[in-house]
N, C-alpha and C positions, 0 to 999 in steps of 0.2 A: 710407649715412647717411639717404638719403631714405626707404628702406624702414622703418628704425627709427622715423622721425618719424611716418609715416602708419599704422603698425600699431596705435597706441593708439586712433586714431579708427575703426578697423574692429573693435574689441573683441577684439583678439588680443594676448595677453601674450607676454613673452619666456620661452619654456620650451624643453624638450628638442626638441619638434617644430619650432619656428621656427628654433632653432639648426641642426638637421639640414638644414632647407631652405636656410639661408644657406650652409652648407658644400657642399651639393649644387650650388648655382648659382655658386659662387665661380669655378670654372674658366672658365665661359662669360663671366662679367663681365670677367675679366682678359684673355681671348683677344680680345675686341672691341677693347679699348684697344691691345693689342699690334699687331693688324692695322692699325688706323688709324695708329698711331705709326710702324710700319715703312714704310707707304706714303708718309707725309710725309717720312720720313728719306731714302727712295730718291729723291724729287724734289729734296731739298736737295743730295744728292751729285751729282745730274745738273746742278746749277747754278741751280735755281729755288728761291731762298731767300725768306724772309719770308712775307707773307700769301699770295702767289701760289702758292708751293710747298705751303703748308698746304692751300689750297683745292683745288688739283689732286690732291694726294695723298688728301684726304678724298673728293673726288668719285669717284675711281677705285674706291674700295672701299665706297661708301655702300650700293649695292644688295645685295651679298652679306652685308654685316654686318646690314642690316635684315631680309633674308630669314631669316638664321640665328636672329636674336633672336625675330622674330615667330613662326616655326615652332615654336620651343621654347615660347613662351607658349601657342600653340594646343594643343600636346601636353599641357600641364598643366591646361587649362580643364576637361576632363571630371571632374577630381577635385573640382571645386566642387559637383558634382551627385550625388555618391555616395549611395546609399540606406542606411537602417538606422543601426546604432550606429557604423559606421565614419565616417559623414559628419562628425560633430562633431570626431573626432580628426584626420582627414586634411584638414580644411578649411584649416588654417593653411598647409599646404605650398604649394598653388598660389597663394595670395594673396602669400606671401613671394616666390616665384619671379617672379611677374608684376611686382610692385613693384620688385624688384631689377633685372630686365632692362629695365624702363622707364627707370629712372634711369641704368642703364649706357649705354643708347642715347643719352640726353640728354648724358651726360658725354663719351662718346667722339666724338660727332658735333658737339657745340656748344661744349664747354668745353675739351677736350684740344687741338684744332687751333690756337686762338689762343695757347695756351701754347707749343706747338712752333714756331709762326711767329716768336715772339720769341726763340727760342733762338739764342745767339751761338756762334761758334767757341770752342773751349777754349783758354784762354791758359795759358802755362807758369806754374807757381807760383813764388813768391819763395822758398819753403822747399825745401831740398835733399831732405829726406825725402819730401815730397809729390811732388817731381819723379821720384824713384826709383820710388815707387808707380805714378805715371802711366806711366813707362817700362815697368814690368812689365805693367800693364794693356794697354798698346799692343802689346807683344810677344805677349801672349796673344790679343788680337783679331786681330793679323796672322796668327798661327799658325792660328787657326780659319778665317780667310778663305782662306789658302793651302790648308788641308786641303779646304775645300769646292770650290775652283777646280781644284786640281791632282790630288786623289785622288778625291773623291766624284763630281764632275761627269764625269770620264772613265769611271769605273766605271759610273755610271748610263747613260752613252751606250752602252757596250759591252753592258750588260744589255738595253737597248732594241733594239739591233741583233740580239742573239741571244735574242730573246724566247721562242722555242720551248724552247730549252735551259733558260732561266731558269724557265719555267713547269713543265717536267718536274722540275727540281731542287726547286722549291717544293712540288710535289705529293708527291714522295718524302719530303721532310722533314716535310710535313704528315701523311702516313700514318704515318711512324715516331713522330712526336710524339703523334698520335692514339692509336696502339696503346699506347704507353707510358702516356699519360694514362688510357686506358680501363682498363689493368691496375691502375694506381694507384687509379683511381676505384672499380673493383670491390673491391679490397682494402679501401679505405676504407669503402665501403658495407657490405661484409660485416662489418667491425668495428663500424660503426654499427648494423647490424641486430642483431648479438649484444648490443651494449650496450642497444639499444632493447628487445629481448626480455627481457633481464634486468630492465630498469626496469619493463616491464609485469608481469613475474612478481612482482617485489617489491611493485608497486602492488596487484595482485590479492590477494596474501597479506596486505598491510596492511589492505585494505578488508575482507577476510573476518575477520581478527582483530578489527577494530573492530566489525564487525556482530555477531560472536559475543559480544564483550564488552558491547556495548550491549544486545543482546536478552536475554542470559542473566544479566547481572550488574546492569544498571541498571534502575530502575523505569520503568514506562510514563510517557511524557511526556503522552500524551493518552488519553482514554477509548477503550476498545476498541469495535469496531462489529460488530454481528451481521450475518452474511452467509450466504446459501444455507441458511436455516433452522436455523442453528446459533447457540448463545449467543456472547456477546462473546469470552470466552476461547477457545472452540472455533473461532472464526473466524480466529485468528492465522495459520493455515496459508495462508489465501487471500491474505494480503498478502505472503507470502514469495516472493522471486524464484525460488529453487531450494533444495532440500535440507531440513534438519530444522527443525521448529518445536516448541517446548515451551511449554505453558501449564498452567493448572489453576485450581482453586478449593477452598475449604474452608469449613466452618461448624461451630460448636459452640453448644450450647444449655444453659441452666439453666432448669428448670421447677419451680415451687413450686405445689403443689396447695393450693387455698384451702378448698374444701368438698367434701363428698361424695366423699372420696378412695377409698372402697370398699376400704380396706386397701392402696392403692397408696402409693408413697413418692416424695418429691421426688427429682429426678434431675439430674445434670450429665453431659453426653455430648458427646464429639467425634463428632458425627453422621456426618460424611463428610469425606474428603480425596480430591480428585480430581486425576488427572494427565491432561492433554491431550497427546497426541503426534501429530504429523503429519509427512508427508514428501512433498515436491513433486518428482515425477520429471521432469516437463516442464511447460511453461506451462499445459497443460490436463489433466494427469493427476496426481492426488494421492491420498494416503491420509490418513484422519483417524480418530482413535480417542479414546475416553474410558475410563479405568480408574479404578474407584471403590473406595476402602477405607472400609468402614462400621464405626462403633463402635470404632475405634482398634485392635482386635485380632481375629484370627480364632478365638481360643480363648475358651472360656467362663471366667467368673470367679464368685466367690461372690455377686456382686451381680446378674449378668445372664447371658444365654446368649451364644452365639457371635456374633462379628461376621462380616464377609464381605468378599471381594474379588471384584468383578464387572467385566465389560466392559459398559459402558453402550451404546456404539456403536463400530463398527469397519467402515468402508466405504471403497471406492474411488469417487472422483468423476471423471467425465469431463466437463470443462467445454468444451462445444462452441460454444454461442451464449448470448447473454443469455436468449433465450426457450426454449432447449432444452439440457438437460444430463442426464446419466445418473448414477445412484447405485446401487451394489450392495454388499450385505454385511449386517451387523447394523445396522439402521436404527432411528432413533427414529420412532415412529408419529406422523405430523403431525396432532395433534388439540389444540385449545385453545391456551392461552397457555403453560402450565408444562411440558408434556411435552417440548418441544424446547428451551425456554429456561428453565432452572431454576437458574441461578446465584443465590446469595443477594442479589446486588445487583439482580436482575431482578424481584423481587416484594416486596410489603410483608408484614410480619409475620414472626415467628420461624419459624412453621410454614407450609408451603405450604397453599393453600386445600384444604379437605377435599373439596369437590366434584370437584376435579381429582386427587384420590387415590382416592375411592371409586367414582365413576361413570366418570370417565376415569382408568384405573388408572396414573397417572404414578408412577415413570418406566416407560413402556411401550415396549419395543423387541422387534423380531422380525427374523428373517432375511427378506430380500426384495430386490427390484430395482424401480427405478422411474425416473421422470423429474421434473424440476423446472425452473423458469425464471421469467422476468418478462416481461410484455407491457406496452409503452407506459410503462414506469417506474412503473406504478401497480398492476398486477395480478400478484400472485405466486401460483404454483400448485405443488403437489406431488402426485404420484400414484404409488402403489406396489402391487405384488402381493407379499403376504407370507404366511408360514404363519399359519394361524388360531389362535384360542384353543384350549386343551384344556379342554373342559367339565367334566372331572373335578375341576378346581380351583375351580369356582364354588361359592359358598355364600350364606348369608343376608346377608353384608356387602357382596357385590358381585362384581366380575369379577377382582379382583387376583390371586387364586389361579390363574386360568386363563392367566396370562402364561407363555410358554415361554422367554423371555429368551435365545434363541439356543442353548440347551443341549440338543443332540441333539433338536431340536424335531420333533414329529410334523408331517408335511406332507401327510397324506392329504387334508385339506381346506385349500385356500388361501383367502385373503381379499383383498378390495380395500379400499384406503383412499385418500381424496383430500381435499385441503384447498385452499381458495381464499381469498386475502386481497386486499382492495381498499383502496388508500390514495388517495382522491380528492384529498386535500391532506395536507401533512406531519403535521398535528396529529391526523388521524382515521384509524383503521383499523377496517374492518368485514370480517368473514369468517365462514367456517363450514367444517365438515369432516364426512365420513361414513365409517364403516367397516361392511363387510358381509361375512359369510362363515360357513360352518358351523364348529361347534366340537367336534363329536363325534369327529372323527379316526378314524372307522370302528373304534372300539374294542369289542372283545368281551372282557370281563374274567372270568377264571376265579376263583371265590371258594371258598375252603376255610373253611366256616362253623364248623367245630368240632363237638364232640359234639352229637348229636341232630339236626343239620340236614344233614349230608353236604356234598358239593361240588356246585356248580352254576355256570352261566355267566350273566353279566349283560351285555346289549347296551346300550351308551351311545347314545342317540339322536343324530341329526344336529345338533340344537340350532342352527338358524340364528340368528345373533347380529348385531344392528345397533346401532351406537352413532353418534349424531350430535350435533352441537353448533353453536350460533351464538354469536358473540362480537363485542364492539365495545370500542374504547378511544379516548379523547380526551385529549390532553395539550396544554396551551397556557398560557403565562404563569404557570407554577407550578401550575396546576390539573391534577389527574390523575383521570380517571374510567375505570372498567373494569367490564365486565359479561359474564357468560357463562351460557348456558342449555344444558343437555344432557339427553339421554334415552338409555337403553339398553333394547332390546327383545330378549327371549330366547324364541325359539320352542321348542316341545317342553319347556317348563320343568316341566310336570307329570310327563312321563315321565322327565326328567332327575332331578327330585327323588326319584322312586321308585327310580331306578337308583342314586342316591347315598345312599339311606336306610340306616339301621343294618343290619348283617348279621342275617338272620333267615329264617324259613321262606318269607316272601313275597318274598325277593330283597333286593338292595341290596349295595353294595360297602363300606359303612361310611364313606363320605366325609363324611356329615352326621351331626349329633347327632339324637337322638330329637326329633321334632316340628319340626325345622328344615327350611325350604323355600327353594328358589331362586326369587326374584321373577321374574315374566315381564316386568315393566316397572319400570325404575328412573328416577328423575328427580332433577336437581340444578340449582340456580341460585345465583349469587352476584353481588353488586355491591359495589364499593368506591369510596371517594373519598379523595383525599389533596391536600394543598396544600403547596407549597414556601415556607417562611417566611423562609429566610435572605436572599433579595434585599430583603425589606422592611426589614431592620435593617442588613445589611451588603451593599450592592449589588455591591461589587467582590470579595466572597469567593467562592472556588471550593468551599467546603464546602456541604453540603446538609442541611437539617433538615425532614422531612416528617411531620407527624402524619397519621394515616389512620384510617378506620373501614371495616370490612367486615362485610357480612351474608351468611350462607350458609343455604341450606335444601337438604337432600337426603333422599331416601327410597329405600332399596334394595329395599323390598318393597311398592311401590305397587300391584302386582297380583300375587296369589298363585294357585297352582294349586288346583284343586278338592280339598277335603278337608284343606287346610292353612290354619292361621290366620296372619294377619299378625303379625310381631313388632314391636310398637309402639316398641320401643327402637331400631329402625333408622330411625325418622323423626326427624331431628335438625335443630335450628337452632343456628347458631353466630354469636355476636356478638364481634367482635374490635376492640379499640380500642388504638392504640399509636402509635409513631413510629419512623422510621428516620433515623439520623444518619450522613452520609458525610463524614469528614474529608478524604477524597480520593475520586476517582471509583471506585476499585477496592477500597475498604474500606468496610464498613458495620457499624454498631452498632445493634442493634434492641432494643426493649422493647415488650411488649404485655400486655393482659389479655384472656383468652378466657373467655367465658361460653357453655357448651354446654348446651342444653336438649333433652332427649329427650321424645318423646310419652309414653313410659312408662319408669320407672326413673330413677335419678340418675346424672349425669355430673359429675365434679369441674370446678370453675372452675380456671383456671391463670393464674399470673403467670409470664411467660417473658422471659428475657434471651437475646440471641443475638449472635454475632460472626461475620462472614463476610468473605471476601476473594476476589478473582479476579485472575489475572495472565496 
């Protein structure tokens, strides 16, 4: 009762833990009172009644009772100082125990003895039924006393005299019981192990089913995050614990030509549908790939030519350290913004920037091997050795035709490409990249020129090719700024132009049209600005609305070989004004107006609508 009274002042409620503590200590509390009561009763039987008997009886057992109670209190004291989350839960147990034992000591040493001192001899009842019950109780008490004196005490005396025999019998019995208990325990543990194993198996299967259901059937709860130089959707595999990962993206366009259409038509196109597949073999070895379907079908139609199915990248990653990892396979060439990260949610405008299509020929991928990593959480790098361009694909529009795309690529001439990105603080990214290698691929082409010219051989020059770029991006409080400058320099461009000239008596493989030349120097630059409007009007909205403007300038014939005139139609400026609306992080709706101005000739303006998604 004393414990109940004081619990409220110590901030402890009556709950399952306090009830458990009371039940735990109940036996010790009762034992104290029994010890004191028995000692007083023995004195009373010996003839010392009243207060003297109670005093002597209590004095005889006061030390062992106090030692037993205080040692129990000390045993529970460390529970008051348990660390961590267990402390608050376990705190009530030692408090209840100490309070209960304290009041038990007070009761058995100070309150119980006066009560027993005033105890009088039992008088016969006036009622016959009670007297019969009393007689039964007395016979039972006498029987217990006789058993203790005539049976148990002699047996105990003999056991003490034959202590060696008793010890041996005890040890044998203990051994037999231990063996039987061990066998029972082993059987029980084996059964428990089987049950536990089944439970673990069921739990693993349930977790795997839930993960599969969540990752394949449910939409993304949070925006995906780019990792290891891959776009958001392509980075899913890096967050998987083990096994298969599936993602992808798609985009469709509608383009309305406004002026100077040159006989072209308005178009609606499912431009691309992409499937990301990855497989994580171990914690640090994984496979990642992108398979792209372009223009909805691989067959031609009355409206257009063939579509295509291509592998955009397919490589093994060996993730060793934050600062050093290895990648091998068909890799995306790390240049600029778009070539590696080109999902529709990653750039403004329905169309990708022309500078990163004509000068940096995105999407540009080649077979190779290299390293990548991050230093100091600010400096990202990638460096690869890859097969070089095939110069036979170069033309007046740029380098796009020279990409080998991993398709039985000529590797007579290898190339190096490296990229460095510095993020001094989260809002700012500054970086650059460079590519260098010969593009001739040691080709000597046999040409059958037809009637009047005979057959001859054309040697493709080594054509050393260098592409470099510098870029910067700043994003903060809804403001987006991005800029990129790039140049391509093609050595032996005069000899290459002559080697690719139309078939004739002076040579040429027929790769170029009459009068067309390959520029020795190409240049491109663009800048864009965008601003997020949604927080201004709907601060709690997860949607995004960003108007933007982009200016581009590129010239693929900035420097021409001797004897060839520059094609002024290849010097182009592009003005793009539009907006991107994202109802959720992984879906985007776009609209823009593109005004393209060539130095010579007319290019149509465009009104474009686009829809894109990533998962």
